[in-house]
C-alpha positions in Angstrom: -54.4 -2.1 -182.9 -56.4 -5.2 -183.9 -55.5 -4.6 -187.6 -51.8 -4.4 -186.8 -52.0 -7.5 -184.8 -53.6 -9.4 -187.7 -51.0 -8.0 -190.1 -48.3 -9.3 -187.8 -49.9 -12.7 -187.5 -50.3 -12.9 -191.3 -46.6 -12.0 -191.7 -45.6 -14.9 -189.3 -47.8 -17.3 -191.3 -46.2 -16.3 -194.6 -42.7 -16.6 -193.2 -43.4 -20.1 -191.8 -45.1 -21.1 -195.1 -42.0 -20.1 -197.0 -39.7 -22.1 -194.7 -41.9 -25.1 -194.0 -39.5 -27.5 -195.9 -36.5 -26.2 -193.9 -35.1 -27.3 -190.6 -34.0 -24.7 -188.1 -31.4 -25.0 -185.3 -33.6 -23.1 -182.8 -37.0 -21.5 -182.8 -38.4 -19.1 -180.2 -42.0 -18.0 -179.6 -42.7 -15.2 -177.1 -45.9 -13.2 -176.6 -48.3 -12.2 -173.8 -51.1 -14.7 -174.2 -53.5 -12.9 -171.7 -53.3 -9.9 -174.0 -53.5 -11.8 -177.3 -55.7 -14.8 -176.6 -57.7 -14.0 -179.7 -54.6 -15.4 -181.6 -54.9 -18.8 -180.0 -55.7 -20.6 -183.3 -52.8 -18.9 -185.1 -50.5 -19.6 -182.1 -51.4 -23.3 -182.2 -50.1 -23.4 -185.8 -46.9 -21.7 -184.8 -46.3 -24.0 -181.9 -46.9 -27.1 -184.0 -44.5 -25.8 -186.6 -41.8 -25.1 -184.0 -42.2 -28.5 -182.3 -41.8 -30.4 -185.5 -39.2 -28.3 -187.4 -36.4 -27.5 -184.9 -34.2 -29.5 -182.4 -34.4 -26.6 -179.9 -37.7 -24.8 -179.1 -38.3 -22.1 -176.5 -41.9 -20.9 -175.9 -42.7 -18.0 -173.5 -46.3 -17.0 -173.2 -45.8 -14.6 -170.3 -44.7 -11.8 -172.6 -41.3 -11.1 -170.9 -38.0 -12.9 -170.4 -38.5 -13.4 -166.7 -42.1 -13.5 -165.5 -42.6 -12.8 -161.8 -44.3 -15.6 -160.0 -48.0 -15.0 -160.6 -50.7 -15.4 -158.0 -52.1 -18.9 -158.3 -55.7 -17.6 -158.3 -55.1 -14.9 -160.8 -54.8 -15.8 -164.5 -54.1 -19.5 -163.9 -57.4 -20.4 -165.7 -56.4 -18.4 -168.8 -53.1 -20.2 -169.4 -52.4 -21.0 -173.0 -52.6 -24.7 -173.6 -50.0 -26.3 -175.8 -51.8 -27.9 -178.8 -51.3 -31.6 -179.3 -48.9 -32.7 -182.1 -50.7 -35.0 -184.5 -47.5 -37.0 -185.3 -44.2 -37.7 -183.5 -41.6 -34.9 -183.6 -38.4 -36.4 -185.2 -36.2 -33.4 -184.5 -37.0 -31.9 -181.1 -34.3 -32.5 -178.5 -34.6 -29.5 -176.2 -37.9 -27.8 -175.1 -38.3 -24.8 -172.9 -41.7 -23.5 -172.0 -43.0 -20.7 -169.7 -46.5 -19.9 -168.4 -48.8 -22.4 -170.1 -50.9 -25.5 -169.6 -49.3 -28.7 -170.8 -51.1 -32.0 -171.1 -48.5 -34.5 -172.5 -51.1 -37.3 -172.8 -52.6 -35.4 -175.7 -49.4 -35.5 -177.7 -48.3 -38.3 -179.9 -44.6 -38.7 -178.8 -41.3 -36.9 -178.6 -38.9 -39.8 -179.4 -35.8 -37.7 -179.5 -36.5 -35.2 -176.7 -33.7 -35.1 -174.2 -34.2 -31.9 -172.2 -37.4 -30.3 -170.9 -37.4 -27.1 -168.8 -40.8 -25.9 -167.7 -41.3 -22.6 -165.7 -44.7 -21.7 -164.3 -46.4 -24.4 -166.3 -49.5 -26.1 -165.1 -49.2 -29.9 -165.2 -52.5 -31.5 -164.2 -53.1 -35.0 -162.8 -50.5 -37.5 -164.1 -48.8 -35.1 -166.6 -45.3 -35.4 -165.2 -45.4 -39.2 -165.5 -47.1 -38.9 -168.9 -44.3 -36.6 -170.1 -41.6 -39.1 -169.2 -43.6 -41.9 -170.8 -43.9 -40.1 -174.3 -40.2 -39.1 -174.2 -38.2 -42.4 -174.1 -34.9 -40.6 -174.3 -35.6 -37.8 -171.8 -32.6 -37.2 -169.6 -33.0 -33.8 -168.0 -36.3 -32.5 -166.5 -36.4 -29.1 -164.7 -39.7 -28.0 -163.1 -39.5 -24.4 -161.8 -42.4 -22.8 -160.0 -44.8 -25.2 -161.8 -48.3 -26.0 -160.7 -48.6 -29.7 -159.8 -51.3 -31.9 -158.5 -51.5 -32.1 -154.7 -50.1 -35.6 -154.8 -47.3 -36.1 -157.3 -46.3 -39.6 -158.2 -43.6 -40.4 -160.7 -43.2 -44.1 -161.3 -41.0 -44.7 -164.3 -38.9 -47.8 -163.9 -38.0 -48.0 -167.6 -37.2 -44.3 -167.9 -33.8 -42.9 -169.1 -34.2 -39.8 -166.9 -30.9 -38.8 -165.3 -31.5 -35.3 -163.9 -34.6 -34.3 -162.0 -34.7 -30.7 -160.6 -37.8 -29.6 -158.8 -37.7 -25.9 -157.8 -40.4 -24.1 -155.7 -43.4 -26.0 -157.3 -46.8 -25.6 -155.7 -50.2 -27.2 -156.0 -52.9 -26.2 -158.5 -54.9 -24.5 -155.7 -51.9 -22.4 -154.6 -51.1 -24.5 -151.6 -48.0 -26.7 -151.4 -47.9 -30.1 -152.9 -48.4 -32.5 -149.9 -47.1 -35.7 -151.3 -44.1 -36.6 -153.4 -43.5 -40.2 -154.5 -40.6 -40.7 -156.9 -39.5 -44.0 -158.3 -37.0 -43.5 -161.1 -34.2 -46.0 -161.0 -32.2 -44.2 -163.7 -31.7 -41.0 -161.8 -28.1 -39.8 -161.3 -28.8 -36.3 -160.1 -31.7 -35.0 -157.9 -32.3 -31.4 -156.7 -35.3 -30.3 -154.7 -36.2 -26.8 -153.5 -39.4 -26.5 -151.6 -41.2 -27.2 -148.3 -40.9 -30.4 -146.4 -44.1 -32.4 -146.7 -45.6 -35.3 -144.8 -45.3 -37.7 -147.6 -41.9 -37.6 -149.4 -40.3 -40.8 -150.7 -37.5 -41.6 -153.2 -37.3 -45.2 -154.1 -34.8 -47.4 -156.1 -32.1 -44.7 -156.5 -29.2 -47.1 -156.7 -27.5 -45.1 -159.4 -27.8 -41.7 -157.7 -24.5 -39.8 -157.8 -25.5 -36.5 -156.1 -28.5 -34.9 -154.4 -29.4 -31.5 -153.1 -32.2 -30.6 -150.6 -33.2 -27.1 -149.8 -36.1 -26.5 -147.6 -36.6 -22.7 -147.2 -39.0 -22.8 -144.3 -39.1 -21.5 -140.7 -41.2 -24.1 -138.9 -40.0 -27.2 -137.1 -42.3 -30.0 -136.0 -41.2 -33.0 -133.9 -41.6 -35.3 -136.8 -39.4 -33.4 -139.2 -36.2 -35.0 -137.9 -37.7 -38.5 -138.5 -38.9 -37.5 -142.0 -35.5 -36.1 -143.0 -33.8 -39.3 -141.8 -36.0 -41.4 -144.0 -35.4 -39.1 -146.9 -31.6 -39.3 -146.5 -31.9 -43.1 -146.2 -33.7 -43.1 -149.6 -30.6 -41.3 -151.0 -28.0 -43.4 -149.3 -26.3 -44.2 -152.7 -25.4 -40.6 -153.3 -21.7 -39.8 -153.3 -22.3 -36.0 -153.0 -24.9 -34.3 -150.9 -25.9 -30.7 -150.4 -28.2 -29.7 -147.5 -29.7 -26.4 -146.5 -29.6 -24.8 -143.0 -33.1 -26.0 -142.2 -31.9 -29.6 -142.7 -29.2 -29.2 -140.1 -31.6 -27.7 -137.6 -34.3 -30.3 -138.1 -32.0 -33.4 -138.2 -31.2 -33.7 -134.5 -34.9 -33.6 -133.4 -36.3 -36.9 -132.2 -39.8 -37.8 -131.1 -39.1 -39.6 -127.9 -37.2 -36.8 -126.0 -34.3 -39.1 -125.2 -31.9 -36.3 -126.0 -30.7 -35.3 -129.5 -30.0 -37.6 -132.4 -26.2 -38.0 -132.5 -26.1 -40.1 -135.7 -28.4 -41.2 -138.4 -30.2 -44.5 -138.1 -28.6 -45.6 -141.4 -25.1 -44.3 -142.0 -24.3 -42.7 -145.4 -21.5 -45.2 -146.4 -21.3 -44.0 -150.0 -21.1 -40.3 -149.2 -17.7 -38.7 -150.3 -18.5 -35.0 -150.5 -20.8 -33.1 -148.2 -21.8 -29.5 -148.8 -23.7 -27.6 -146.0 -25.4 -24.2 -145.8 -25.6 -23.1 -142.2 -25.4 -20.1 -139.9 -23.6 -22.4 -137.4 -26.2 -21.7 -134.7 -26.5 -24.3 -131.9 -29.1 -26.3 -133.8 -26.8 -26.4 -136.8 -23.8 -27.4 -134.8 -25.7 -30.5 -133.4 -26.9 -31.3 -136.9 -23.3 -31.0 -138.3 -21.9 -33.4 -135.7 -24.7 -35.8 -136.5 -23.9 -35.8 -140.2 -20.1 -36.1 -139.7 -20.6 -39.2 -137.5 -23.0 -40.7 -140.1 -20.6 -40.2 -143.0 -17.7 -42.6 -142.2 -16.1 -42.4 -145.7 -16.4 -38.6 -146.2 -13.4 -37.2 -148.1 -14.4 -33.6 -148.7 -16.5 -31.2 -146.5 -17.7 -27.8 -147.7 -19.5 -25.4 -145.3 -21.1 -22.2 -146.5 -21.7 -20.0 -143.5 -24.5 -17.5 -144.0 -27.9 -16.4 -142.9 -29.7 -18.9 -140.7 -33.5 -18.8 -140.5 -34.8 -18.4 -137.0 -36.9 -21.5 -136.3 -40.4 -21.0 -135.0 -40.2 -23.3 -131.9 -43.8 -22.5 -130.9 -44.7 -25.5 -132.9 -42.7 -27.8 -130.7 -44.7 -28.5 -127.5 -41.9 -29.9 -125.4 -39.9 -27.2 -123.7 -37.1 -29.7 -123.0 -35.9 -29.2 -126.6 -35.1 -25.6 -126.0 -33.1 -26.5 -122.8 -31.1 -29.1 -124.8 -29.9 -26.5 -127.3 -28.9 -24.1 -124.6 -25.1 -24.4 -124.6 -22.0 -22.4 -125.5 -21.5 -22.9 -129.3 -17.8 -21.9 -129.0 -17.1 -24.9 -126.8 -19.5 -27.4 -128.4 -16.9 -29.6 -130.1 -14.9 -30.0 -126.8 -18.0 -31.8 -125.4 -18.2 -34.4 -128.2 -17.3 -37.8 -126.8 -18.3 -40.1 -129.7 -15.8 -40.8 -132.4 -15.9 -39.3 -135.9 -14.6 -42.1 -138.2 -14.3 -39.9 -141.3 -11.8 -37.6 -139.5 -9.4 -40.3 -138.7 -9.6 -42.3 -141.9 -10.8 -40.3 -145.0 -11.3 -36.5 -144.7 -8.7 -34.8 -146.9 -10.2 -31.4 -147.8 -12.3 -28.8 -145.9 -13.6 -25.6 -147.4 -15.3 -23.0 -145.2 -16.9 -20.0 -146.9 -18.1 -16.9 -145.2 -15.8 -17.1 -142.2 -16.3 -14.3 -139.8 -14.0 -15.2 -136.9 -16.7 -16.0 -134.3 -15.8 -18.3 -131.5 -18.0 -21.1 -132.8 -16.3 -20.9 -136.2 -12.8 -20.9 -134.7 -13.9 -23.8 -132.5 -15.0 -25.8 -135.5 -11.7 -25.1 -137.3 -9.7 -26.1 -134.2 -11.7 -29.4 -134.0 -11.2 -30.3 -137.6 -7.5 -29.6 -137.6 -7.0 -31.5 -134.3 -9.1 -34.5 -135.3 -8.3 -35.0 -139.0 -5.4 -37.3 -139.3 -5.0 -37.2 -143.1 -6.2 -33.7 -143.8 -4.3 -32.2 -146.7 -5.9 -28.9 -147.3 -8.2 -26.4 -145.5 -9.5 -23.4 -147.5 -11.0 -20.6 -145.5 -12.8 -17.7 -147.3 -13.5 -14.7 -145.2 -16.9 -13.0 -145.5 -17.1 -10.3 -148.1 -16.9 -6.8 -146.7 -18.2 -4.0 -148.9 -16.4 -1.4 -146.8 -12.8 -2.5 -146.3 -11.2 -0.5 -143.5 -7.8 -0.8 -141.8 -9.6 -2.1 -138.7 -11.3 -4.8 -140.7 -8.0 -5.8 -142.4 -6.2 -5.9 -139.0 -9.0 -8.1 -137.6 -8.7 -10.5 -140.6 -4.9 -10.7 -140.2 -5.1 -11.4 -136.5 -7.7 -14.2 -137.0 -5.5 -15.7 -139.7 -2.5 -15.8 -137.4 -4.6 -17.4 -134.7 -5.8 -20.1 -137.1 -2.4 -20.8 -138.4 -1.1 -21.3 -134.8 -3.8 -23.9 -134.0 -2.4 -27.5 -133.5 -3.2 -30.0 -136.3 -3.1 -33.8 -136.2 -1.7 -34.0 -139.7 1.6 -32.0 -140.1 1.1 -31.8 -143.9 -2.3 -30.1 -143.6 -2.2 -26.8 -145.4 -4.4 -23.8 -144.5 -5.2 -21.3 -147.3 -7.0 -18.0 -146.9 -8.9 -16.0 -149.6 
């Protein structure tokens, strides 16, 4: 086995030697480092060759195309460390790397690198900021399930970074990152998937076009609503916004128990397109009303109705919150007395996916049709049914007829079903 491994390594060395004066369109390196760590020296040579001889490089040291998320305390100390490049790479534009340790401060520079996608990569200390610093033309950075320091700070006022996507990253010790401080004025697109943390700030995002926040968690604390409001205020320049179900449930919560938050402290004046994922439970309905009131210039609303996480309300000490959310969801919109400026002036299109015909869903459609004065189109997609029966089709038909018969403020509003 060891002999065949050496023969293969020799073969790779000879192949690279024969082509060292050539440039490649793309190079891929893939092997299981934990099983072949004795090839580290050879692998270093291969990686350096790839980084300096191709515009697109993909390196996977997990040994498979899609490595399952490893335990943070198992194998993390044996990660392959990308070797430093002794001189700037004049070709590299796209770099993808999986399951390794990356210390950008040890590399010279990547002057033409535009896209970096890192999956299950350990980035110690200031590595993320160092990476941006040595890549003056970096525009797209995707960190997926990466291991980051407990407090992540990205301060890059001179950066050209336009896309930042952070997906399910955790701390080096296996616990969540507890601080995110991002100051990148060039950002146009921001996506975040992970837990809400006590310190989360986004500064100087005057160029931001769209943002997406997904917090897949099942706990609500009384300060989460305030934290989320501050985060939305940081992103108030965004013209498109996507929020998960947890955001809608947390948003109405206030610390002083003076009822529920009916609008944001700072309206989202630039927001044109709002996409929401919600189960339309009572908490989500209140959050939806809050966002609609706080988006006076909203033109398009998309609602994806799906699974809603049951919040663990044991973490909220005041039982008065539970009483406030005890109402009939089907009649919620009839109780709303404050005005919705976007409905009377700007909302033109509504898309509702996963419609099941529940009273709270019909109540929402009725409210939007009745209150939207310039609505042009409402698209309703019924929930997918794996087992289509005559009873199901009849139910769908009856619901459709009921919706078409609802009064609408704008006579030109068209309802489409799919």
